[in-house]
N, C-alpha and C positions, 0 to 999 in steps of 0.2 A: 788611111787608118781611121778607125772609128774612135770618137772621143766619148768617154763615159764619165758620169758624176762620181764614180767610185774607182778605186784601183786596188791592185793586189796588196794584201796585208791590212786593209782597212777593216775595222769592226763595223758590221752592218746588222740591220734588223730586217726581217721579211715583213712587209706591210700588207701583202695581199696574197691570196691563194691558199692552198691546203696547209702550208707551213707558216701561216701568219703568226707573228709574235716570237718566233724563234730567232736567235741571234748567233753570230759566229764571225770568224775571220775569213776574208776572201782568199782562197787558195789559188785560183786561176780564173782568168777572164777568157771567154770564148767570143771574140769580136765578130766572127763570121755568123754566129747564130744569135748575137746580142744576149748572151747568157753568161752566168758566172757560177763557179763551184764554191760553195760556202761550207766551212768546216762544221760538221755535225748536222747539216740541214739537207733534206731531200735524199736520205740514205736509200741506196738500191742494193739489191743482192746480185752478185755476179758469180755464175757457176763456172769454175775452173776445172778443166779436165786433168787427168793424171799426168804428172810430170816428175822430174827429179826432186823438185822442191816440195811437191805435194803428191806422194805416192798413191794416196787414196782419192785424190781429187778433193776439192773443197768448195764451200760457198763463202765467198768473200763479200763483206759489206763495204761499200764506198760511197762517196758523195755523188749525187746526181747534180744536175744544173738547175738554176733558177733564173728566170728572165730578169735582166737588170732593172726593168721598170718596177719590179716588185721589191726592190731593195732600197733602204734608206740608211744613211750614216747613223751610227748609234748615238753619237754626240748630239746631233740635231733632233733625233727621235726622243731622247731623254730630256732635252731642253724644252720640248713642247709640253705644255701643261695639260693639254687635252687628252693625251694618251697615257695609258698605264706604263709602268717601267717594263723594259724587255727582260725576258728570262733567258738564261743561257740554254743552249740546245742540249 
């Protein structure tokens, strides 16, 4: 089992990559890929085909994953005087 510096439910800030500065709560950890799903960060569009729930089909938006090395706990991020305060996603 892989050990991470963050866990599910933690408030985190993305410190690197295209979503830098966004923050949210960890919804799920993906230890096999060393990634995490963060609420409101890295949103992707998923095309769903027609079904009983969606008779016309739909395009659903959901969270993609972010590498755990690009995440930092919000408390330690805000405690640092060098960085600006994080904005909610």
